[in-house]
N, C-alpha and C positions, 0 to 999 in steps of 0.2 A: 531335294530328291524328286526326280520326275515320277509321276504316278501314271500308268498306262490303264486304259479302260479296256476291258475284254471285248474283243471283236467277234461278232456272231456270224455264223454261215450266211444268215439271211441278209445281214447288212452288206456283206462282201457281195453276194449275188446281186443285190439291188443297186450296187454301185454307188452307194450313199457316201462312202469314205473317199477322201482325196487320195491322190497318188502319194503323196508324202506320208500320209498315215499308214499306207500299205508297204512302206519301205521295210524290207527284211533286215532284222537284226539277229547277231549270233545268239544261240542258246546253248545250254549244256546238252551233252549227249551227241554232239556232232551234227547239229541241225541248225537252220535259221528259220525264224518264225516272225510273223507280223508283230508289232509292239504290243505287249500285254498278253500275248497268246502263247501257250505251251502246248496246246492241242496238237498231236502228231498229224491230225487230218489237215491243218493249215501251214504245216511246216515242211520244209524240204531238207534233205541231208546234204551236208557240206563235205566233199571228198577230202581226203588227206592229200598233203603235197609232199614230194620227195625232191631233194636236191643232191645231185652227185657231186662229190668233192674229190680232190686229187688223191691218188693212191700214195701211200707212204711205205717205208720200210721194204722197197722194192729190192729183191735179190735175184739170184739166178733161177730159182724154182719156186719162190713164193713172193707174196705181196699182201699188204693190207688195204682193202677197199673202205673208203669213208664216205659219210653223207650225212644229211640232216632230214629228219622227218617231222613234219608239223601234222599232228593228228587231227587238229580241228575238232576237239571235243569228246572224242570216243576212242576207246582202245583200238590200236592199229597194228597190223602186222606188216613186216618188211623183210626184204631179201635183196641180194644183189645178183644180177645176171651177168655172166661174163663169158668171153670166148674170143676166138681169132677174128671174127667179123661182127659188126653191129646188125648185119642183116639176119644172122642166125647165131645168137650167143651161144647156145648149146649147153651151157652149165649154169647152176645157180647155187648160192650158199644156202644153208639151212635157215628156215623161216624163224624170226625172233619177233618180240612183241614190245610196243611202246605203250606204257600205262598199264594198269591193273584194276580189277574190280573185286568186291566181295563175291563169295560163292553165289552162283545163280544169276548175277548181274552182268550186264554188258555196257551199261551207260547209266548216267545219273549221279546223284549224290553219294552213292556208295563206291564210286570209282575215283582214283587218282590218275589223272592224265596230264602229262606236262604240255605246256604250249609248244615247245619244240624239243627236240632231242637229238644230240650227235650220236650216230651209230656207226659201227664198223665191223668188218668181218675179214679174217685172215684166210687166204686161199693158198694152197700148196700143190706140188705135183706139177708145177709149170715147166715149159720147156725153155732153157737158156736162150737168150737172144731173140725171143718171140714177142711180137706186139700183141697185146691183148686189149679188147674193148670191154667196157662194163658200164652199168647204170644201176641206180638204186630204184626199187620198186616198193611202193607203200599201197596197202590194200585193207579194206574191210567192208562187209555187207555188200559185196558187189560193186563197190566204188574202188577203182584202181587208179593210181597216179605213178607215172614214169618220170624218173629224172633224166637229164640229158646224157647223151653217150659221152664217155671220156675214154682215154687209152693211156697205156703205159707199156714200156718195152722192158722185159726182164734182161738182167746183165748176162752178157755173153761169157762163157767159160770155156777154157781150153781143156781138152781131155786129160792132159798131163800136168800135174801139180810140180813134180820135181823129179830129177834123175840124179842118181849118185853113182859115180864110176871113178876109179883111180886114174890119175894123170900119167903115172909111170908103173910098170911091172916088169918083172923079171921074165925073159924068154922061157917058154915052156911051162910056166907056173899058172895056176888058176887065180881068177880074180871074180868078184861079183858085181854085177850091175842091179841097182835097185830103181824101181819106177813106182812113184806114188801117183795115184789117179785122183781127179776130181769127179770124173763121170765114169759109168760103166763102159768099158772100151774093149775093142780088139786090139791086142798088143803084139808088135814083133820087134825082136831085138837082134841086131846084126853087127858083125865086126867087118869093116871094109879096109882095104889097102887101096888108096886112090878111089877108082869107080868100081873095083872088083870086090864082090862079096866073098869073104872067106868062110864065115860062120853065120848061119841064119837060124833063128829060133822063133817058132810061132806059139805065143802064149794063148791065143784065143780070147774069149770075152772074160774080162777080169774087173774086179773092184778092189779098192784099197791099195795095198802094196804088193808089187810082183817083184820077185828076185830071180835072177838068172846067173848061174856059174859058168864062166867061159874060160877055156885054156888058152893062154897066150900063144901066139906063133913062135916057133923056134927060131925064126929069122928076126933079127932086131931091125928096128926102123919105126916110122910114124904110121899110126893107124887111126881109124875113126870108130868109135862106138856110136851106132845110130839106133835111136828108139823111135818107132812109128805107132801112133795111136789113133783109132777110129771109133767115134761114138756117134749115136743117132742124133740128127738134128744140128750138129756143129761141123766145122770144117775139120778135116784131118790134121793132125799135128806132127811134126817131125823135129826132133832134138838131136843135135850131134855133140859128142864129146871127144876131144882129141885124146889118144892114148900113145905114149912112147914106150916101146919094147926094147929093153936093152939087155 
């Protein structure tokens, strides 16, 4: 077991010690000190490090951000910054902590601080089909480390999930068209013969499932039930269903 001799301030100032003896070594509490010395006057703080890792569970409106924090000996806070660009992230997750201490302590033997810790945060309310940039930030006592920028793209979602409409109806009778939406959308339902609109219904902004009762023409023939949906941030969607009136 190596035994270190305490280094006095006078010895350091006098330049008596060799460069090798002055090599800094890690100490508890997030600092590095000369061998054999724990006096804060001769020690310097070691900042934490942050490593940004790939996002997981990426959906249309949510994702899980991942990273690794190396506290380097002291309790450290962390959070993720995220947004449409790396220049201005604009948003961040709630601050969380790596390590813990007894009441009234921030470092030292009464603290439990892991060497490294995998961290994550789930973000929601994202826009479908949008690319987001993000990075991990670790900080304590004025020392801040930034992980490198990474990016993911949320899944693109169409406004309409499904449309139900009968394939055949008797002339002059009523039938129902049902529209189930993925996104809050402005919906229009119409009945066409060729390129001519026979009946048109505007549903306005809707969520969930929309139903519309339509009276079949008295004239037999082939028609088209058309559903159009427009939602913020995605392309408009049109679905056609063939209808035979007999």
